[in-house]
N, C-alpha and C positions, 0 to 999 in steps of 0.2 A: 523549386529551388528549394533544398534544404529547410523547413519552416523553421526549426532550431537556430540558423542562419540569417534569416530575414529579420528574426525579433532580436541578433544582437546588432544588426546593423540597425534597427530602426533606435536601440536603444541607444547607441555611440552619439547619434543624431539629436536624439532627446538632452543626453548630459553636452553636448558639447552648444545647445539653444541656452540649455540651463545656466551652464556656466556664464552667458552675458546677462540675463536676466537674475543674478547671484546677488543677494543683498545681503548686511548682516556684515560690515566688514569690522573689525577694529573694537565693537559693539554690536548693541542692539540696534543701528541707525540702520538708516535705507541705502549706505553708499552701498557699493556692489565692489565683489573684486575684481580684478581683472581676468579676462577672459585667459582660463586657464592655470586657475589657484583655486584655493577654496579656504575656508576661513577654519584657523586650527590655532588655541588657545588666543584670540583673539588677534591673529597674524591672518594674514593672508600667503599661503605658500604655496609651490606647483602641486598639481594634483596628478595623480595616473590617468593616461585613459580609460577608462571603465572596457575596456576591447582593446585597448594596447597588446595583451597577451593572448589574445583570443586568434587562431588561426582561420580566418573568415572564409578558406576555402572549404568547395565542398569535397574536403576528403574522407579518408573511411574514420577517425575519429568524431567526428560529425553527425556520422548517418546516423541510419535510426538502427537500433540495437540488434531487432528482427530482420535488417536487410542483410545476409552472407556478405562479405566483401566480393570485388566479380572475379573472377577467374574462369578459366577456359569450359565453354562447354565438355562434356565427355558423355559423348555418344556410347551409348550401351551396347546399339546394334551396329556398331559399327564394323564391317566385315573382317575378321581378321584369323587367321590360321600357324599350327602347331602341327611340329612333324616328330617322329620318335623312329626307332629304327632296331634292328637286332643289334643283341652286342659286336659277335662277328659275322663278318661272310666270311664262309671257305669257299673257295674253289681249285679244281686243278687245272692248271696251266692245259690251255686249248681245248677249256670245254669252258660251260656255260650254267649258271646257278642262278634261281628264282630268288630272291629278297625283299622281304616287307619292310611297307611304310606305313604306319599310323598317320592318320590324320584327324584332327579334332579341329572343327569348323566352331569357332564364337560367332554371337553376331548373326547379322542376316548376310551370312554368305553362302547363299544355294547355286553358286556357279561350280562351272566344270575346273576341273583342278589341271595345267598345265604340268609332269613334273620331267627334271632333264637331271644329269649328273655334269662337277664342274671339279678340275684336278685329278682326272684321274689316273692310277700309273700309267705306263708306257705300257703296251701293248693290250688295252685293256676297255673295255666299251660297255656303255648303258642306252639299252633301247628305248624315246624318250616317248612318253605314253601321256593318255589322256586321260582325267578321271573323269567318272558321273559324277554327278550335280549331288547326288545322296550315296556316295560311298566314303565309310571313313577307314577304308586300306586299299593299300594297291601295291600290288605284287610287279615288282622289275625284274628286269632280267639280265643278268651281269654278262660277256662274253670274255673271255681270253685268247688270247693267241696263245700259241704251241713256246712262242721267244717270250711271253711277259716273265717279268722278274720275278723271280720264287721270292721268297720271303712274308716277311711283314710281322703283326700288323702295320699294314699303311692306311691312309684315311683319304678320301673322296668326301667330295658332298653332293647331296642331290638337294638339288631348289623346287619350289614351287610357288608357281605364279595363276594369279587369278581377273578376271576383272572386277571390277571393286576393287581392289586390294591397295593397302597404301603403299606397302611394300612387300618385295617377295619373302617368303619363308622358307627356311632351311635346314638341316642337319646333318650332322658329321656323320658316317659310313665306315667301320673298321674292316680292312680287307686283308685276308692273308691268302695265297697264292700259292697251293702246292707241285711239287715235280708229279710228271709221270707217274703210274704203274711200276711199282720194282725199282725205282730211283729214291736216292736218300730224300725226303722229307725237310727242305731246309729251313722250312716257316719254322722247326724244332728249334728249341733252343736254341744255343748258338749254331747257325748254318749247320743244323740237322744234330749236331750230340747237345747233352748236359752233361755238366758235372756235381753227384751226390754233394754233401754238405758232410766233410769229414772234421773231427775233432782237431786233430792237426796236419801238422806237412808229413805227417810218414803214415799216416791211415791209407788202410788198403781194404777192398770188398771179395774177399775170398768167395763169398756164399752169398748170390742176391739172387733173389724172387720176385717177378712180377706179376701187379693185376689188374685190372679195372675198376673204378666205384660204381657205384651209381649214374654221377655225373660225369663220367669219362675221362676221370681224375685218372695218373698212375701210383699205386701204393709200388713199395719198391722196399722190400723187408730183409731178414737177414743175418751176416753178420762180418762187424766191421771190428778190425784191430791193427794193428802197430805198434810204436815204443809204448802206449798205453794200455791197459790189460783186454783182452777181446769183450766185446758186449754184443746183446743184441741192435740191431738198430732197421728203424723202422723210417721211412720218407714220403710223402707225397707231392707229388710234382701238379702244378696246374696241365691243359692240354694243351699248349704254348711248350713246356718243358722247362718250365720254370718253377722254381719253391713257392709252394703252395703256403707262403709265412704266414696263414691262420691257422696251422696243423705245427702241434710243437712247439720246439724253440727256432724259430725261421723257415721250419718248413718240416724238421727231423726231428727225432727221438732217440738217444742212445743210452740215456741212464736208467738202468733198469734194477738197481739196489746189490746188483753179483756179480761179482766175478766171472768172468770169461764163460759168462750170459749169452744166449743164441733166440734168434726169434726163429722158430721151424716151421709154423704154420700161421696164415692169417684167414680170417672170416670175417663179411659185414653181417652186423645186426641193427637190429634200431634203433641200438644209443650212438651206434659207432663201428669196431672194430673191436672182436674178437682173435688175441694173437699169443701161440703159443710158446711159453718163453722155456728153455731148456738149460739149466746150470748146476749147481750144488745143489737146488732144489727146480722141480718142476710144477709150474703151474700153466692155469690160462689167466689170461689178465683181460680186465675189458675197457678200451679207449674210448672217450667223448669221440664225438665228429673233431675235436679240434685238438685232441691229442691228450687230454686230463684222463686219469685214472677213475673210473665209474665205481667212487667207493661203495655203490650201493649194491654192486654186484658181488657175491661170495663171501671172503670174508676180506672186507677194506677193499674190493678191487680183484681182489684172485681167488681161482678157486684152484686145490691142489691137487699133483696129478700122480696117479704110480710110478711113474716113468715120463719121460722125455715126451712133448707130443710130434707124433708126426702127420698129423692129418688132423681137421677141423671142416666137418660139413655142415650146410643146415640140414636138419628134418623134422617134418613140423613145425609144429613152435616151439622147439628145442634146438639142439644139435648134437651131430656125432663124434666122439674125438674118439682117436686110435693111437695110442701108444707105441714106444717101441719093443712092449711085452707082446704087441698085436692083440689085447684089448681091446674094446670099443665099449663105452661107456655114453651113456647120456647126459647131456648139461643144459640142465632147463634155462631159459632167461635169466632168471636172478642168481643164477651161478652154482646151485646146487648138483650135485654129481651124484650120479647115481650107485650104490654098492654093486650091485649085478651087471654081468656084461650083457650087451643085447645082442643078440644075433645078427651076425652083415659077415659080407663077403667084401674081404680086402684083395687088391687085387695091384699087385708092383710093375709098372707100365716105364720100365728107361729110366728107374730110380724115383717114381713119381708116385706115389701111395692112392689110389682110388677106393672109395669105403661104400657100399651100398649096404641099404636095410635090406636084411634077409625077408 
């Protein structure tokens, strides 16, 4: 029993006995007050039991201050498992693909791990496998039939079990199934196509070019025109054809500060993009990866050119700029344009200019 509780109980017994032996009721005589009373101002009145307001149970308020309250023990060595997967698994219908699952073992989990998949789309399967006791990754194989439903991303779940685990671990895997070669990729955009972001319903895109960036996103650039004045246009699409909303205004840029401007060239560089802008004035503008103007480039983000830019290509640590007067100038990474021409060979193939350093 808690020592404090035992002391309080002993005190209660002492008080009750003392009440029977109490003397001096009314004056200093030996007449005792009745049990349960005490002498106050020469009168016997009831007194409160000294332990009446004390909870004598062995609860937390009476335990030793150094003793923590009871709680279920936490065993840090209990086996636990966490899974991680690639962002998106892509496969062509009728083929198979391997994808990786990360395994994070916690506690004393040194057992083999059994992996399987559930909630798979129709026409797909994943081969179950057993992972060795010291492996931290696993390569699973997903198989699709030629009739597997194309599109996505859809989701399925990889489940892991092992001896000693209190419950199975699992992770969601995203899947995109593409059509056979030469057929529309129905996983792109909406049933294989996507719509660029216009300024209003009257807009059209009379001149556009495409280019992939280092992360396989799609860069679209050219001219947009409609009821509003024609102007340059740059958009960035994700791999699945959706607008990359981290770029510009919801995925596109169409504000260049010039009426009737157009984007005639585009190249990637360390800060993001260099674009050739043609209009009443011609220049190369630097854009960051999110579509903002890089103000440290050239003059507030722009490097003027003598005429409209036809092509920009990377060259060593700088760029070569071909304008419509067939002059080639060197453009440094900070936006400085050389005053003299750079010897170069210009070749035109089907309306597309190619610049090579001589």
